[in-house]
C-alpha positions as CSV (number, residue, x, y, z in Angstrom):
1,V,56.4,99.6,71.3
2,V,57.8,100.5,74.7
3,H,55.5,102.0,77.3
4,L,57.2,104.3,79.9
5,A,55.7,105.5,83.1
6,D,55.9,109.2,83.7
7,E,57.8,108.7,87.0
8,Y,59.9,105.9,88.6
9,G,60.7,105.5,92.2
10,L,63.4,103.3,93.9
11,F,62.5,99.6,94.1
12,I,63.2,98.7,97.7
13,G,61.6,96.0,99.7
14,G,59.4,94.8,96.9
15,E,57.8,98.2,96.1
16,F,58.5,101.5,94.4
17,V,59.3,104.1,97.0
18,A,60.2,107.8,96.9
19,P,63.8,108.7,97.6
20,R,64.6,109.9,101.1
21,S,66.1,113.1,99.7
22,G,63.0,113.7,97.5
23,R,65.4,114.4,94.6
24,T,64.6,113.2,91.1
25,F,66.1,113.8,87.6
26,D,64.7,113.7,84.1
27,T,66.0,111.1,81.6
28,I,66.2,112.6,78.1
29,N,66.2,111.1,74.7
30,P,69.4,112.5,73.2
31,A,68.1,112.3,69.6
32,T,65.0,114.3,70.2
33,E,65.8,116.1,73.6
34,E,62.3,114.8,74.7
35,R,61.9,114.0,78.4
36,L,61.3,110.2,78.7
37,A,60.6,109.9,82.5
38,T,61.4,111.3,85.8
39,V,63.7,109.0,87.9
40,S,64.3,109.0,91.6
41,E,67.8,109.9,92.7
42,G,68.9,107.6,95.5
43,N,71.5,108.5,98.1
44,A,73.4,106.7,100.9
45,D,70.3,106.5,103.1
46,D,68.4,104.8,100.3
47,V,71.2,102.4,99.7
48,D,71.3,101.6,103.5
49,L,67.5,100.9,103.4
50,A,67.9,98.7,100.3
51,V,70.7,96.7,101.9
52,A,68.8,96.2,105.1
53,S,65.7,95.1,103.1
54,A,67.7,92.6,101.1
55,R,69.4,91.3,104.2
56,E,66.0,90.7,105.8
57,A,64.7,89.0,102.7
58,F,67.8,86.7,102.6
59,E,67.7,85.8,106.3
60,E,63.9,85.2,106.4
61,H,63.4,83.5,103.0
62,W,66.2,83.0,100.6
63,R,68.7,81.4,103.0
64,D,66.6,78.4,103.7
65,T,65.4,78.0,100.1
66,P,66.8,74.8,98.5
67,G,69.2,75.2,95.7
68,T,66.9,73.6,93.2
69,V,64.1,76.1,94.0
70,R,66.6,79.0,93.8
71,A,67.7,77.7,90.4
72,R,64.2,77.7,89.1
73,Y,63.7,81.3,90.2
74,L,66.9,82.4,88.6
75,Y,66.1,80.5,85.4
76,R,62.6,82.2,85.2
77,I,64.2,85.6,85.7
78,A,66.8,84.9,83.0
79,R,64.1,83.8,80.6
80,Q,61.9,86.8,81.2
81,L,64.9,89.1,80.6
82,Q,65.7,87.2,77.4
83,E,62.0,87.5,76.2
84,R,62.1,91.2,76.8
85,S,65.7,91.9,75.5
86,R,64.4,93.8,72.4
87,E,62.4,96.1,74.7
88,F,65.4,96.7,76.9
89,A,67.5,97.4,73.8
90,V,65.0,100.0,72.6
91,L,64.9,101.7,76.0
92,E,68.7,101.9,76.3
93,T,68.8,103.3,72.8
94,M,66.2,105.9,73.6
95,D,68.1,106.9,76.8
96,G,71.4,107.3,75.0
């Protein structure tokens, strides 16, 4: 079973934030026409903020992280995605 939050913000700088425009949209299950969740609609300002945040994280942390440590992080991420692949498939099917 998949649990959906009622609302999703933009994930920037390690946290969910509201879009600068304040705009959102509903994602709808095409089979039932039921609203699944409300999702934040990002714009160019949000992209700029995300890029600046990513650049800061790279320059302050990731750049100096040894390749072996980076590889472990990426492997863990890939493993978690694989473990939850069925859940992601259900979500994508629900969203059409």
